[in-house]
N, C-alpha and C positions, 0 to 999 in steps of 0.2 A: 129349286136350284140355288136361290140366294142363301138359304139356310146351310146347305152343304158347302157352298163356297166359303162362307164365313167360318163354318166349323173347321174345315181343313186349312184355311189360312191361319186360324188360331192354333191349330194342332201341329203345324209344320215343324216348328223348332224342336219339339219333343217326340215327333212321330216315330222315328226309327228306334229310339230308346224304349218307347212304350211298346212297340211291337216285339222287341226282344224280351221285355218283362212279361208279356202275356203268351209267350211261346207260339208266336205266329208261325204257321207251318205251310202256308199256301205256296209261296214261291219255291221253297226247297222241294216240295212234293212235285211241282210242275217240272222242275229241273231233273229230279230223279226219274220221273216217268217219260219225259218227252225231249230232253236235251240230247244231242244238239239240235237246235232249230236252224233252218236255213232259209235264206231269202229275206224279203222285206217283212218286218214284224211290226204290227200296230199294237201298241201298249195303251189300251183304253183305261183311263183313270190311273195314269202312270205314277202319280204321287211323286215321291222323292227319287224315283228311278231304281227301286229295288229289283224289279224284274230284269231290267237291262244289266244291272250290276251282276246278277247271277247267271244270265243266259246269253249275254253278248259274246259273240265269237267273230273271227275273221270271215266266217261264212254267212253272217247275217247283218242286217242293218235295222236299227230300231227307230221308230217314230212314236212320239208320245203325245197324248192328249189328256188334259186334266182341267178341272174347273177352278183349281186353286193356283193363283199366281205365285204364292209363297212356296208351295210344293214344287212347282215348276222351276223356280229359281234354284232350289236345292238340287233338283235333277240336272239342271244345266251345268252346275259346277262339276258334275261327274264326267262330262264330255263323252257320253255314251250314245247319245241320240243324234241322228242326222237332222231331226227337226222336232221341236216341241211347240204345241199349240195350246193356248188357254181357251177352252170351250167346253160346254156341256157335251157329254159323249153322244147322246142321242141326236142333238142338233148337228154335231160333226158328221155322224154317219148319214144323216138324212140330207145334209146340204153339200156334201163333198161330191164334186162332179165325177171323180174317179177314186175308187178305193182299190188301188193297185197294190194289194198286199197279199203275201202268201199265207200269212197266219195272223190272227187277231187274238191277243191275250187280254183277258178281263179278270184280273186277280182281286178277289174280295171287293168288288165294286157293284155287282148286280144286286147285292143285298140292300142297296140304297134305292132300288126300284121295285115296285110291286109287279106290275104287268111287264113281263120281259118280251112279249111278242114283238113289239115294234123294234126293239134293240136286236133281237136275234134275226128277225126278218131282214134288217138292214145289213147284217153281216153275211148273209147267205152267199154261197159261192166261194167262200174262203174258209180255210181251216179255222176253227174256233175252239180255244181253250179257255175255260172259265170256271170259277167257283161260285157256289151258292150255299147259304145256310139252308138246312132242310128241316121240314116239318111234315111228315107223312100224313098227319091228321088234318092239315089245311086242305081246303077244297082245291085251291090253286096256289094261293099265297096268303100270308098272314102278317100284317104289320105289327111289330113288337113295340113295347114301351121304349126300347132303345132307339127307335126311329128307323131301324133296319127291318127288312122283310125276310121271312123264311118262306121257302118254296117247297111244294110237294114235288117229289121226283117224277111222278107220273105227268104232272103238268109240264115240267121241263122237257121230258121226252116227247110229249105231244107237240109242244111249240117247235122243238128242233125238227121233228118229222114234217110238220106243216111248212117249215121254211126250206125243205128239200134236203136236209141232212139225213143220210142213211147209214153211215158208219159212225156209230156213237158208242163211246166207252165212258164208264162212270167209275170213279174211285172214291170210296168213302174215307173220310179222315176227320180228325179233330182240327178245325181251322185255327183255333186259338183258345185261350182261357178267358172267361169273362166273369168277374166277381168270384173267382175261384172255381168256376164250373166250366167243363168243356163245351165248346160250341160245335155241334155236329154239322158236317158239311159234305159236299161232294165236289170233286173236280171232274168236269166233263171235257172230253176231247171229241169234237164233232167234225166230220168231213163229208 
């Protein structure tokens, strides 16, 4: 947690420019596939507020959680969130007395976790839209030298099913470029 908090605090000032330079595609693809979203939306790992910036409408209300205070300060300036909290996303999910949300978005955040079972289990009962880096050769997940994890799509499907999700769709895409190479991923929509 401490490493990721420091990483994103230091990255906050150049975050959006960097994402533009690496052809970051997750939020645009979520918007293309699932907008407009209605109701109360929880944006886990909200960063500087890119998801709300793209998906906020008069028919929804965004709530953001992120580990980085500096990222949240930039998101706050956009005035798109009803509430922003600085907290580890797993701790937030497990410690919240009520997760009264219609949809949970986790855009390019699950790659910072290996075992997704506790996170997905804590989201159950709510529509869940998220992205992962994929590696079909991994048994379940594989930690990369980058510090991010790649997940086997079969593992993701098993974890979603075990958490009670039965309507699951998966869309493959290039999440972004890294060192000039495409990063393969999937966006899941689970209900």
